[in-house]
N, C-alpha and C positions, 0 to 999 in steps of 0.2 A: 610780684606786686605790682597791682592795680586798682584802677576805681571798682567799688562796687557792682557786683553783677547779680543776672539773675540766679546764678550758683548757691548763692546763699540761702534760696528755697530748699534746697535739699536738707538743710539741718533743721535738727529736733530741739536739741541741748544748746542754750544760749546762756553762756556764761557773761555775766555782765560785771563791770566794775561799775561803781558807786558814784564818787566822787568826781566831778569833772566829765563824767561819759551820761549818765543818766539825769543827776539832779547838783545842785552848789546848795550845801546844807539844805532845807526844807523844801525847796524849790525845786519841782521838775523841772529837766531841761524840755525844749519845745521840742514834740515830738516823741516823748516818751511813753506817754500814755497810751497814744493810737499804736506806739510798738507792740506793747507787753501785750495787748489786746489782741492786736493779728494775730503774736504768737497765739495765745491762747485758743483764738477761733482756728487757725490750722493743727490743730492738737499738739503743740511744742511743749515746751517748759523752759521756765526763764528761772536762774537760779542768779543771786548778788553773790560774789565774792570778794572780797576787800578787804584789803591791808589795813584797813582802821580798826584798833585793838581798844578803841576807847568805850566802842557798846559793844553790850551781850548781842546774840539773836534775841532777844526779848526784847531789848532797845531796839533794835532795829524791826520788829516787827511792830512797835508802837509807832515807830517816827514813820513808818510806811504805810501805817493804815488811816493816820492823818492827813498823810498826802492822795491818800484816795487809792492807792496800791494797795492790788489784791495779792495778797501773801499769808505763808503759814510759816512754820517754823522749817519746812523743807527748800525754804526758797532762799535761803542764808548759809553761806559757808566762808567765815570768819576768820582772816589770821588767830586772833585770839581759840577759836574754836579749831584748828587745826594744831595749832601750837599744843594746847590743853591734850589731843589725841595723841601728838609726839611725846611727849613731856610722861603722861602715864605710861606709854609702850616703855620708854628707854627709863626710866625713874622708878615708876611705882609709887611707893609711898615713903620715898627719900625727901628729905627736907631741901626744900629749893627758896632763891630769895628772887624777890619780883621787886622791878621796877614798873610801873603801871598805873593804871586809876583804879579805882575801889571796884569799878563794875568788872573790868579785865579781869581782878582778883579774885572776884565773886564767881566768875564764871569758870576759873581754872580751878576753886575749890568745890565746887559742884562737879566737877569728874572726880574729887575723892582724891585731889592734889596735895601735900603738905605744903603749906607758903606759908612764908614767915616775911613782911616790910621792914624787919629790923634786925640787924647783927648787933649779937654781944657777947661776950666770953662765954656762954653759955652754951650758945649754938653756932658759933664762927665753924666747929671745926665738924659739925655738923652737915654744912650745907655742903652740895654736890653740884651743885648748879646757879647763875645768877640769870636772870632774862629780863631783856628789857622789850619794853613796848610802848607804841604811841600814848604818850603823857599830857594831856594838857590840864592836869594837876599837879606838873613836874614844880618840885623845890630843890633848893641847893642842897639841903640836907638831905634830899635821894642821892646827890648824885655825887657827895662826899660818902656815904654810905656805900655806894654801889665801888666807886676809886677804890673805897679802902678794903675791899672784899678783893677785886681783881688785882691788886696791888701786892694782896699779903697771903695769897693762895692762888693753889693751880686748880680751882675749879672749871668746870665747862663754864660755855659763855655762848647766849643765844639770844637771839630776837626775833619780834614777830617778821620783821618786813624792813627794807633797805630804801624803801621811799624818801627822799630828803625836802620834800614839801606837800604840804598837805589842800588842798584846793577849798576855800571859802569865798563867801560871797565878796566880799574884797579882794580877793588876791591870792595868797598863800600864806601858811605857817607853816616851823618849823613841824618834819614828821620822825618819825623812829629814827632811820636814817642819820636827821641829822643828829639827833641826841646820841646817839651811837660813834659817830665823827668829833661830839665833842667827847667824847670819854676818852676815843683813841688817840688824843692829842694829849692826853694826861696818862692814858695808861697802858698805852703802844700796843692794846691790843684789838682784835675785831669780832665780832659776835659769826655766827651760823645762823643764817637768816632761813625762818620757817615758812613765812609766807613768800606771794610772790614776790619773783619771780620763780621760787620753786614749785614744783609742777602737784607739790601734794595737794593741791583743794581741786585742782581739774581730776587728780585721780579720783578723788574720795568722791565729787558730783557724777563721774561719770559712772562708779560703781554704784552709789545710791540710786540714782533712776532709773538703771540699765540701758546707757545708751553707749555705743563705742565711739571710738575717735573720728571716725570719719560722719558722724551725727552731727560734733560737736565745732562749736565754734569759740573764741574766747573774743569780747568785746570790751577794747577801752582806752583810755586817753594817755597812756603813759607807755614807751617804745620798750623801756631796760624792767617795767616790773610786768605789765597788762601781758604786751605783746612777747617779751620773751618766756613770760609763764606757758604762752599756747606754743611755743616753737619748745619749747623742755618738754611739752606732754607729749609732742607729736600731731597738735591739732591745728585747724587751719584759726585765721586772727583780723581783725577788724579792728584798724585803730580811727579814732574820731577826733577832731581837731576842736573840741569846743574843753578843751584841759591843757595839759603840759605840752603834750607834742604840735609841733607847727609842722606844715607842709613841707618845708625846706628840710627839716630835721631826714626824711625819708633818704633823700641824699647822702647823706655823711652815716645812719645808724647801722650799727651791729646787730639789730637784731630788726630785719623788714618786715612787716605785715605780709600775709594773703592780700588781703584788702585794705584799700584808705576810703574816707567819706568823709565831708564835714561834721555831719551830726546825726546823732540816732533817728533824725526823721528822715534822713536819706534810705535807711535800712528800712525800716516801713514802708518806703514809697514802692523799693524793690519787692519787697513781701505781697504785699496787695493788687500789686500786676498781676 
């Protein structure tokens, strides 16, 4: 674990967290635009890997284009996209209950998944798994529904990501992990998380873009998701201190990054020299 060095120039695939790493809401963090342009200039590839399941890839493309960031459909891997692939592989067309935003549910249905947002006697016995995403449209009715399902059946229980708080312009709001912790207090069950720190998105990004682990780096602001994800995938990592992680956390973390720096601008400064 050391401050960012010129070794970062050897990387070609930059896997970037979004919230707290390159932007807050729709505002890029200083240095983001220069960094992304430098990656393109050097013939590299950037892919945004996010645990935020409230938006689809199409939603993110619109958001980033408004910020002036050059992207296409290959520029993103979301926890919802990774979750959809996992669900398709493991459950096919079996009935799934989902607690999440309309955008999240729409993305899952695009994969041909059989999704329900309601639990009634006529479909309760057909549901094989419950899935929770970061839901900024959450209602108490949704909480009651999934509690009933998890208390009265033995179905699988999955979630997109374990993040406890999502950074926004004024601070933080509860994320998927916080919602699952709320449910845990009631139903005494914990989900299997499919987003970071699961290595799934890193593996998908490497395979889709044709890069090996030695050419890949994960950059993020959270030690227990972003950095842990890179460690699990056996690739180098960089933590920035513009989001959740602070320098003093490095002394006690179970997930030490390969490198650390203050902001994405520091990485740009090393790349351009």
